[in-house]
C-alpha positions in Angstrom: -2.7 1.7 -29.2 -6.5 1.9 -29.9 -5.8 3.1 -33.5 -3.3 0.2 -34.0 -5.8 -2.3 -32.7 -8.6 -0.9 -34.9 -6.3 -1.1 -37.9 -4.6 -4.5 -37.3 -6.8 -6.3 -34.8 -5.6 -9.1 -32.4 -4.7 -11.7 -35.0 -0.9 -11.2 -35.1 0.1 -11.7 -31.4 3.8 -10.9 -32.0 3.0 -7.7 -33.9 0.6 -6.6 -31.1 3.1 -7.3 -28.4 5.9 -5.6 -30.3 3.8 -2.5 -30.8 2.6 -2.5 -27.1 6.2 -2.8 -26.0 7.5 0.0 -28.3 4.7 2.3 -26.9 5.5 1.4 -23.3 9.2 2.2 -23.9 8.7 5.4 -25.9 6.0 6.9 -23.7 7.4 5.4 -20.5 10.7 7.2 -21.1 8.8 10.4 -21.8 6.7 10.3 -18.7 9.7 9.2 -16.6 11.6 12.2 -17.8 8.7 14.5 -17.0 8.5 13.0 -13.5 12.3 13.7 -13.1 11.9 17.3 -14.2 8.9 17.8 -11.9 10.7 16.2 -8.9 13.8 18.4 -9.4 11.8 21.6 -9.9 9.6 20.9 -6.9 12.7 20.3 -4.7 14.4 23.4 -6.0 11.3 25.5 -5.3 11.3 24.2 -1.7 15.0 24.7 -1.3 15.8 21.0 -0.9 18.9 19.6 -2.5 18.1 16.2 -4.0 20.1 13.6 -6.0 19.9 13.9 -9.7 16.6 12.3 -10.8 16.8 9.1 -12.9 13.9 7.4 -14.7 12.8 4.2 -13.0 13.1 0.9 -14.9 11.0 0.6 -18.0 8.7 -2.4 -18.5 10.5 -5.4 -20.0 9.0 -7.2 -23.0 7.8 -10.1 -20.9 6.0 -7.8 -18.4 4.2 -6.2 -21.3 3.4 -9.5 -22.8 2.0 -10.8 -19.5 -0.1 -7.7 -19.0 -1.5 -7.7 -22.5 -2.3 -11.5 -22.5 -3.8 -11.2 -19.1 -6.1 -8.4 -20.2 -7.0 -10.2 -23.4 -8.4 -13.1 -21.3 -10.8 -10.7 -19.7 -11.5 -8.2 -22.4 -9.6 -7.4 -25.6 -11.1 -3.9 -25.6 -9.1 -3.1 -22.4 -5.7 -3.8 -24.0 -5.0 -0.1 -24.8 -5.8 0.9 -21.2 -3.4 -1.8 -19.9 -0.6 -0.4 -22.1 -1.5 3.1 -20.8 -1.3 1.8 -17.2 2.2 0.4 -17.9 3.3 3.8 -19.2 1.9 5.7 -16.2 3.5 3.2 -13.8 6.9 4.4 -15.0 6.1 8.0 -13.9 4.8 6.8 -10.5 7.8 4.5 -10.0 10.2 7.3 -10.9 8.7 9.6 -8.4 8.8 6.9 -5.7 12.4 6.0 -6.6 13.5 9.6 -6.2 11.6 10.0 -2.9 13.4 7.0 -1.5 16.8 8.2 -2.7 16.1 11.6 -1.3 15.1 10.2 2.1 18.3 8.2 2.2 20.5 11.1 1.2 19.1 13.6 3.7 21.6 13.1 6.5 20.4 16.2 8.3 16.7 15.3 7.9 14.5 17.6 9.8 10.8 16.8 9.9 9.6 20.4 9.7 11.9 21.2 6.8 11.8 18.1 4.6 8.6 16.3 5.6 6.5 18.2 3.0 8.9 17.0 0.3 9.4 13.4 1.2 6.2 11.5 1.4 5.2 10.9 5.0 4.1 7.4 4.3 7.4 6.4 2.8 8.7 3.8 5.3 12.3 5.1 5.0 11.2 8.7 5.8 9.4 7.5 8.9 12.5 5.6 10.0 14.7 8.6 9.5 12.3 10.9 11.3 12.3 8.5 14.3 16.1 8.3 14.3 16.6 12.1 14.1 14.0 13.1 16.7 
């Protein structure tokens, strides 16, 4: 994004938003896929069966536009960091999505077996722990 901004500047708003959106989709999908792989491999290493991982929702064009425009009101130089944040958010959202689905799918949830894998602060995990113990 920094290179694109250096080359094209901020004069063409549509081109800027189109590029930011394309980056958020391309790299969001990539980081989401990596989060899925990491989640499944971590579960397998711990001997926990989990649902097939799926990438969380990617940012929509309007979300990217609002983020970019909001950042530009404060500092145009921070637009690349904003797009990077949108990409990273897909990875975080994917991990949380899978943890939530895992917590819901663990019918035989045992605190000592699964707690290290399902985040202890995940509200659903806490509810399941209380119901099972």
